[in-house]
N, C-alpha and C positions, 0 to 999 in steps of 0.2 A: 636272555635279557631280563633284568630285574625291573619290575614295575614299581615306581616309587610308592611308598606306603601312604603318602598324603597327596592330595591334589591342591591346586591353587585355590585361593579364596573364591575366585570366579567359578571354577569348576565345581567346587563344593556347593555353591549356591544353585548351580544348574542341576546337580544331582538331587539336591533337596527338593527342588521344584518339581522335576519330572519323576523322581523316584517315589514321591508320595501321591502322584496323580493316578488314582485308580477309579476313574468315573465309571458308572454303570454303562454297559454297552448300549448303544443307540443306533438308530438307522443312519447309515453313512451314505446311502444312495449306491449307485453303481460304482464299485471300486475294483473292477476286474483289472488285474495286471495285464498290460499290453504284451503282445508277443513280439519281442524284439529279435530281429535278425542278427547275424554275427557282425554286421556293420553298424548296428545300433541306430540311434536317432540323434540328430544334431540340432541344437538350439542356440540362437543368438543370446548373449548375456551382456551385462554391463560390467566393466572393471573400474571400480572406484576405490582409490586409496589402497591399491594392490589387492583388493578383495573382490571376489566374484559375487555379483548380485543377480538374483533370479526371481521370477514371478511364481508365486505359490497360491494354490486354491485349497480351501478347506470345505469339504462336503459341497463342492460346486459353487463356492462363494466367488465374489469378485476377486480379481488377482491382487495379491499383496506383494510388497517389496521386501525381499528377504536376503540376508547374507547366506551364501552357500558355505557353511562354516564347519570345517573338520574339527574345530575346537569345541563344538557343541555336540555331545552324544545324544541329545534329545531335541525335539521340536518345540520351540518356545516362541510365544507371541509377546509383543510389547503390551504392557499393562493397559487394559481398556479395549484392546483390539478384539479379544475373543468374543465379547458381547456383541460387537458390531457385525460379526459373521455367523451368528446363530448359536453361540455357546452360552451356557449359564453356569454360575458358580455353584458347585456341589458342596464345598466346604472351604474353610479358611483357617489357617493356623499361623501364629507368629513364632518364628524360630529364633535361635540364639543370634544375637547381632541385630535383631529387629527386622529380619527378612520375613516378609509375609508370603506364605505358600498357599496358593489356591489350587483347588482341583476343579475340573470342568467336566460337564457332560453335554452332549454325548461324546463318544470317541470320534476321531476324525479320519476321513479318507483324504490323504494329502496328495494333491496333484502337483507335480513339479517336473520340469524338463521333459514333458511328454510321457511320463510314467506316473504310476500311482503307488502309494504305500498305504495299506489299509490298517484299521484298528489301532490308530496312534492315540495315546493319551497325551494331551497337551497341557503345558503349564504356561505361566506368564512371568515376565521379568521386566523391570523398568529399563527401557532402551532410549528414552528421549535424549539423554545426554550423549549417547552413542550417535544418534542422528545428527546432533550438533557438530560432532567431531568429523563425521563423514561428509557433512554438507548435503545430505539427502535423507529422506525419510527411511527409517529402518523399522519395518513392521514386525520383524522377528528373525529367528535363526533356524536354519534347517541343515542337518548334517548327518550324524552317525546312523540314524535309522534308514536314511536313503543309501548311504555308502555300504551298509551291511548287506543290502539286497541286490545292489547293482554295481557294476564297474563304471566309474565316472572319469572321463578324460577332459581336463580343462586346458584349452588352448588360449592362453592369455593374450598372445599377439593378435589372434583373430577374433577375440572376444566371443568365443563359442565353447559349448560343452557338448560332448558326445556321451550318451548313456548306452551301456552294453549289458547283456544278460550276465548273470553270475558265472556262466560257463565260458565266458570270453577267454580266448587264448591270444597271447601277445607274440608277435613275430616282428622283431626289429632289433636295432642296436643301441637302444636306450639303456641307461644304468638302472638295474633292478635292485631296489633297496628293500630288504626284509622289514616287515612291520609286525609288531605285537599289537593285537587289537583287544582292548579292554574298555569298550565304549569309545575311547579315543585311540588314535594311532600313535604308537611309540616306536622309535628307532634309535639305534646307537650310532654315534658319530664322534669324530675327534677334532679337537681344537689345538692348534699349535701355540705353545707357550712362548714367551719372549726368549727363553734360553734354548729354544729349538726342539724340545721334547713335545710329544703329543699327549694330550689328556683326553681320555675317552669318557663318554657319559651318555645318559639316556635323554632323548629329546621328544617332545610332542610335535607332531606335524600338524600345523594349524593354518588353514587358509583364511581364517578370520582375524589374523594379526597382521598389521601393516608392515612392521619392521622385518628385516632380514633375519637377524638373530636376537632373541631376547634371552639373556643368560641369567641364571640364578646367582644373585650376589654372593652367597656363601661358596658356591662352586667356583666363581671367579677368584675370590680371595684365597680359598684353600689351595688352589693350584697356581697362585701368583700370576694370573693372566694379565694383570695390569702393571706388574713390576717394570719400571722404567718406561712405561707407555704414556703417551699423551692421552688425556681424557677430558671431556666436558662433564664436570660432576653434577649429579642430581638434576639433570634437565628433565622438564616435562616432555614426555615422548608420546603420550596418548592418554585417552580416557576410555576405559572399557566398562563392562558390566559392574565391576567392583569399585570403580572410581578412577581417579587420576593416577597415571603410572609415571613414576620418576626413576631415573637411572643414570649411570655414567656412560656417556657415548664414547666409543673408541673403535679401533679397527683390529680385527683378527687377521693376522698375516696369511693363515691358511686354515681352511675348514674342509675336512676330509669325510666323505660319505660314500662308503662302498667303492673305493677306488676313484671316485670323482673328487677332484680338488678345486676349491674356489678360493681365489686370492683376494686379500684386502677387503674383507667383508665388514661392512658396518655392523657393529654390535652394540647392544645396550646391556650393562650389568644392572639388573633390577635392584633398587634400593628400598623397596616396600613389599608388602605381601599382597598387593592388589591382583597381580597376574600370576606371579611365581612365588609360591609359599617358601619361605626361607628354610623351612625344616623338612621339606618332603624328599630330599635326595635327588631331585630332578636337576639335570644339567641346564635345561632351558627349553626354548621353543624355536622351531624353524618356521618362519613366517612368510608372508606374502612377497616381500621384496626379494627373497631367495627363490621361492617357488615360481614366481611369475617369469623367471628367466628360462623356464623349461616348458615343454608340453608335458603336463603333469597327469599321470594316470593313477588314481587312487583305487586300488584293487583289494578291498578288504576281504572278499571271498577267498582270495589266494594269499592273504597276509603279505602284501607287498605294495610298493609304489614304484612307478617307472618314470624316470626323468630323461626326456629326449631333448637334446640341445637344439637351440634356435639361434637366430641372429642376435638375440638379446642376452644369451648366456654369458658371454665374456665381456659385456659392457661394464664400465666401472660402477661400483656401488656408491651412490650419492646419498647425502642427507641434507636437510634444510641448511642453507648457508646464510640465513638472515639472523637467526637467534630469536625468532618469534615463534610462539605456538599459537596457531590461528584456528579457532572453531567458528561455526556459523550459527546464526540465530534467526528467529522469525518463523512464521508459518511456512515460508518457501525456502528457508535456509539460504537466503541470498545476502544477508547482512553479515559481514565478516568482522570479527572483533579480535583484538590482541588480548590473549588470555595470559600469556607469560612472556617475559623478556629475559634472556640469559645475560647475566652480568659479563661484561667484557666482549660482548658480541657486536656485530655491525649494527644491529637494531638499537642497542643501548647507545652506541656512539652517534647514532642519528637522532637521538632524543626521543625515540618512540617509547611510549609508556603503556603499561598494562591498562586495559580498559578503552584504549583508543579504538575508534572504528575506522577500518580501512575503506577509503572512498574511491581511490583510483591508483593505478600503477601505470606510469608513463602515459597518462591521459585516458587510459582504458578503465571504464567504470568497473569497480570490484563486483558490483551486483551482476553485471553481465559476464564477467570472467568466471565467477563462481569460485568456490573454495578449492576445488581440485586444480584448476588452471593457475590460480594465484599461488598455490603452494609449488606448482611445477616451476613457475618463473623464479621463485625465490630459492630454488635448488641450483640454478645456473651459477657458475663460478665467475668471480671477478666481473660482475655485470653491474653497471650503475643504473639505478631506477629512480625516477622522480615519483615521490609518493605524496598523496594528499590524504590527510587523516582528519577525523572529527573527534575533538576532545571536549566533551560537554557541549556547550553551544559555540565553541570556537573551531574554526578550520585551521589546520596546521599543514604547512608545506615543508617537506624535507627531502633529502636524497639519501639513498643507501647504496653501498657498494658490497655486494654479496661476496663472501669468502668462506673457504673451508674452515669450519669452526675450530678444528684441531690446530689451525695455524693462526689463531687469534688469541687475544688476552683471555678469552673464555676458557681456554684449555690450561690444565695443570699437568704436572708429571708426577707419577707415583714412584717414590724411591723404592729400591729393592728391599723387600722384606716389610714394606709399609703400605 
């Protein structure tokens, strides 16, 4: 497997932040690694926006709310958080693009999921906008440094994680997928093109991405994966560390991973460099809406992941059916605002505008529903909802009928060769 020569903008920022963090050693308290039995230790977690959220402590600090993120090779805290849990800035440098890299002291004893990881150099990165998109506070990202020392099994259906020692041996009938570990986890997979042939490429396995498949735009174009296909062009599909992510939403008829075939997978062809760098040779990212369908074991010590099928595995891949991209705002992330409206979508047909505040859905207050449940409702197909919106000082009442966006005026068809 060939590791791409370049990483995404997001990952380059992460590498810069953590790669330059070399604080002087400091007392981290008791950071003795626990003795795990072969059955490991199980912890309850939250699954929000297809991402696992865990509680993390630093040098015995209060628990913080982190994404368990295989897309982050380092341990990163939201800007401002390190100082609140006992760290101080050792140095500060402004990098190309205006990114500020801070080093902190002392090193950290990271406690997560009932285990500890000692002597971790921490960095920080601005995550407030990520919190808004998740509808919950995101204090940081923890990933590669944990996965490199333990075997981690995520059961999305049961909202639990099991942690095993590096010596863990798997006995089961799950699909074993080889990984190449280079800070991140890379694997090879194949995408079926419209003409029936399969295109092979290298993908990052990333539990911190909400989408099922985020494909590199040049990879899609080079291999004509959109020829004759319906697509929703340049939709806003997320906001990550690097900013707003836009891409063409379409379906991949078959995605093959070590003999495992998944049909009609919702995919996005990235049309910016925020998550997938156009020039890095990477095919794309396998994200949460794909991984959550399995009991997922990330076994970095043995350079593999294991996908065990669950009742969710063969359920249809869905996407938003309203045409709205909704983030949250406010200290409690309970105020839901319309950030983008897709042209030709049910939302546009209902007169919804960017900037509107969502007040209620069928009489249920949006503040009580929260962002996750509001989005879930709007993924239902052919469902009529009564909406109340706030537009400036005016209350607006409307109705929306959700529909598969690929079957609406929002979709266009790419001609062969174009």
